[in-house]
C-alpha positions in Angstrom: -10.8 -14.5 3.4 -8.7 -18.0 2.2 -5.1 -18.8 2.2 -3.2 -21.5 1.2 -1.6 -23.8 3.7 1.4 -22.1 3.2 0.9 -18.4 4.0 0.6 -18.9 7.7 4.0 -20.5 7.8 5.3 -18.1 5.4 4.2 -15.4 6.9 4.6 -16.4 10.7 8.3 -17.2 9.8 9.2 -14.0 7.6 7.8 -11.4 11.0 9.8 -13.6 13.1 13.6 -12.9 11.0 11.9 -9.5 10.6 12.0 -8.3 14.1 15.3 -10.4 14.6 16.9 -7.9 13.2 15.4 -5.0 14.3 16.4 -6.2 17.7 20.1 -6.8 16.7 22.8 -4.6 17.3 23.4 -4.5 13.4 20.9 -1.6 13.1 18.6 0.4 15.3 14.7 1.8 14.8 12.5 4.4 15.9 8.3 4.0 15.3 5.9 6.1 15.7 2.2 6.2 15.5 1.9 2.5 15.6 -1.8 3.1 17.8 -2.8 5.0 14.5 -2.7 1.3 12.6 -3.7 -0.6 15.6 -6.9 0.7 16.2 -7.8 0.6 12.6 -7.1 -2.9 12.5 -9.0 -3.9 15.4 -11.8 -1.4 13.7 -15.1 -3.1 14.6 -16.7 -2.1 10.6 -14.3 -4.3 9.0 -16.7 -7.6 9.7 -19.4 -6.1 7.8 -17.0 -5.0 4.9 -15.1 -2.1 5.8 -11.6 -2.2 4.8 -7.8 -1.2 5.9 -5.2 0.7 3.3 -1.0 2.2 4.4 0.6 3.7 2.3 4.4 4.7 2.0 6.8 5.7 0.1 9.3 2.9 -1.0 13.1 3.5 -0.7 14.2 0.1 -1.1 14.4 -3.1 -1.0 13.4 -4.3 2.4 10.6 -2.0 2.5 8.2 -4.9 2.9 8.9 -7.1 4.5 11.2 -5.3 7.4 8.6 -2.7 8.2 6.4 -5.1 9.6 8.4 -6.3 11.9 7.6 -3.4 13.9 4.6 -4.9 14.4 3.0 -7.6 17.5 4.0 -11.3 16.9 0.0 -11.9 17.7 -0.9 -9.9 14.0 0.7 -12.6 12.6 -1.3 -15.5 13.6 -4.4 -14.1 11.8 -4.2 -13.6 8.2 -7.2 -10.6 9.0 -4.6 -8.6 10.2 -1.4 -9.0 7.8 -1.2 -6.9 5.2 -1.7 -8.2 1.4 0.6 -6.5 -1.0 1.5 -5.8 -4.6 4.5 -7.0 -6.5 6.6 -6.6 -9.7 5.6 -9.8 -11.5 9.8 -9.0 -13.3 11.1 -8.5 -10.0 8.9 -10.9 -7.2 8.2 -13.8 -8.9 10.6 -14.6 -11.5 10.5 -18.1 -11.1 7.9 -21.1 -9.6 10.4 -21.1 -5.8 9.4 -17.4 -6.0 6.3 -17.2 -7.1 5.1 -19.5 -4.4 6.7 -17.8 -1.1 5.4 -14.2 -2.6 1.6 -15.8 -3.5 2.3 -18.0 0.4 3.7 -14.1 1.9 0.1 -12.4 0.3 1.5 -10.1 -2.3 -0.6 -9.9 -5.7 1.5 -10.1 -9.3 1.1 -6.7 -10.4 2.1 -6.4 -14.4 4.3 -3.0 -15.4 3.1 -1.5 -18.2 -0.8 -3.1 -17.8 -2.1 -0.6 -16.1 -5.0 0.3 -13.6 -7.5 -2.7 -15.0 -5.4 -5.7 -13.7 -6.5 -9.0 -12.2 -4.2 -7.7 -9.4 -6.1 -4.2 -8.3 -9.1 -5.7 -8.5 -8.3 -9.1 -6.1 -6.7 -6.0 -4.1 -10.2 -4.1 -3.8 -11.7 -7.3 -3.6 -9.6 -7.7 0.2 -10.8 -4.8 1.4 -14.0 -5.2 0.7 -14.0 -8.7 3.0 -12.2 -6.7 5.6 -8.7 -6.9 4.7 -6.0 -5.2 4.8 -4.1 -4.3 1.1 -0.9 -2.2 1.0 -0.1 0.3 -1.5 3.5 1.6 -2.5 2.2 4.7 -3.6 4.7 5.3 -6.6 5.1 1.6 -8.1 8.6 1.0 -7.4 11.6 2.1 -4.8 11.5 6.0 -5.2 15.3 6.3 -3.0 15.9 9.3 -0.8 18.7 11.2 -2.7 15.8 11.5 -6.3 12.8 12.6 -4.3 12.1 15.9 -5.6 11.8 19.4 -3.5 9.0 22.2 -3.8 9.8 25.2 -1.8 12.7 23.2 0.0 9.9 20.2 0.9 10.2 16.9 -0.5 8.2 15.9 -3.0 7.4 12.1 -4.4 7.0 11.4 -8.4 3.7 11.3 -8.3 1.3 8.1 -7.5 0.1 5.7 -9.5 -3.8 6.4 -10.7 -4.6 2.6 -9.1 -4.2 3.7 -5.8 -7.4 6.4 -7.1 -9.5 2.9 -8.8 -8.8 0.9 -4.9 -10.1 3.5 -3.2 -12.7 4.8 -5.9 -14.4 1.0 -6.1 -14.8 -0.9 -2.9 -18.1 -1.5 -1.8 -17.3 0.4 2.2 -14.8 3.6 2.4 -11.7 2.1 3.9 -9.9 3.5 6.4 -6.7 4.9 4.7 -3.2 5.7 7.1 -0.4 7.2 6.2 3.1 6.1 6.9 6.6 7.1 6.0 10.2 5.1 6.1 13.1 6.7 6.8 17.0 4.7 6.5 16.2 1.7 5.1 17.8 3.6 1.2 20.9 3.6 3.6 20.3 0.3 4.3 19.8 -1.8 1.1 20.6 1.5 -1.5 20.6 1.3 -4.9 23.4 1.2 -7.3 25.8 -0.9 -5.4 28.0 -3.7 -7.5 27.1 -7.3 -6.8 27.3 -8.8 -4.5 27.1 -6.0 -1.8 23.5 -5.2 -2.8 22.3 -7.8 -1.8 24.1 -7.5 1.7 22.3 -4.6 4.3 25.0 -2.2 5.8 24.3 -2.4 9.5 24.7 0.3 11.8 21.7 2.8 10.2 19.7 3.8 11.9 16.1 3.1 10.8 12.5 5.0 11.3 8.4 3.7 10.7 6.0 6.3 11.1 2.3 5.3 11.0 0.5 8.5 10.9 -3.0 9.4 11.1 -5.9 8.1 9.3 -7.1 10.1 6.1 -10.8 12.1 6.9 -13.3 10.4 5.1 -13.8 14.0 3.9 -10.6 14.6 2.1 -11.3 12.1 -0.5 -15.1 12.4 0.2 -14.8 16.3 -1.4 -13.0 14.6 -4.3 -15.8 12.5 -5.3 -18.2 14.5 -5.1 -18.0 15.8 -8.3 -19.5 12.3 -9.9 -21.5 9.5 -7.3 -20.5 7.4 -6.5 -23.4 5.4 -7.0 -23.7 7.3 -10.1 -19.8 5.7 -11.4 -20.7 2.5 -11.6 -24.4 2.9 -12.0 -25.3 0.6 -9.0 -25.6 1.1 -5.4 -22.8 0.0 -3.9 -24.1 -2.4 -0.9 -26.2 -3.9 -4.0 -22.8 -4.8 -6.1 -21.5 -8.0 -7.8 -17.4 -8.0 -8.1 -16.9 -10.0 -11.3 -13.3 -7.8 -11.2 -13.9 -5.0 -13.5 -12.2 -4.8 -16.4 -12.0 -1.0 -18.7 -14.1 -2.2 -21.1 -16.7 -3.1 -18.3 -16.4 0.1 -17.0 -16.3 1.5 -20.7 -20.2 0.4 -21.2 -21.4 2.8 -18.5 -19.5 5.1 -19.5 -22.0 7.9 -21.9 -19.3 9.2 -23.3 -15.8 10.5 -24.0 -15.7 14.0 -21.8 -17.3 11.0 -19.4 -14.1 9.5 -19.6 -12.0 11.7 -19.0 -14.3 12.9 -16.0 -13.6 9.7 -14.1 -10.1 9.6 -14.9 -9.9 13.1 -13.9 -11.9 12.7 -9.8 -9.7 8.8 -10.2 -6.4 11.7 -10.4 -7.8 13.4 -7.1 -8.2 10.5 -5.0 -4.4 10.0 -5.6 -3.3 12.8 -5.3 -5.2 13.3 -1.7 -2.7 10.4 -0.4 0.1 11.4 -2.0 -0.4 14.7 -0.1 -0.8 12.8 3.1 1.7 10.6 3.0 3.9 13.9 1.3 3.0 15.8 4.9 3.9 13.0 7.0 7.1 13.2 5.7 8.0 16.6 6.6 6.8 16.7 9.9 8.8 13.3 10.1 12.2 15.1 9.1 11.3 18.2 11.3 10.4 16.2 14.0 6.8 16.3 14.2 5.5 12.7 14.2 
């Protein structure tokens, strides 16, 4: 995976700033399950194209990059152990300076309203096919704890975007999927504050970052079993050459409108499997079982 000349210094400087903040008297942070991610990043199968996907709730503008300040510095020195993320064009790529900065920080520009067949999602799949690490905020936007829905008293996140399912369905080798859960970041940067306070972190906040155990492969395979992955694209995964999957290209492989609906249904099922894992981790964190 090629990186630009500004990538390494950008990632390192941001990582060190985040570490400095997390280790300052201004906040406290509790980290749970970090070995789950470290073991995945050290997995030998990554050399053969098995990627890593982390998925978590999104509760503040500082979730990324501040969360990654809990990682060992050595990971920042290697682009294979630093995450790729998807970021909204209308928020993060609003001028040339921001665009250069976020691209150097391994953020892929996404466009709201353009669906799951857009270049950023194609690129995320390519990174995973190269054994990379892609981080996803499943909801696609900030949803602070005060707005969480409840079902039988348990936290329920807003429906995850189907791009999660597309990414997992189209990787050549099934990636390692690790759910995550963040707490306290919504208190650090609460939404709805007036200028200039909305840009200033609140101090004395208790944060937590929890890395869950990798999803059992059979959980996602069960959702995919309704239709073979090879049948979906007409070629076996090892022989598939990625040319940037588009809606039109996939349409050529569909026999009928019912077939398209079946693919959409399978994609939603895969996405739901991941969402349930993230929500379940959040419930464990809330009762102190993580």
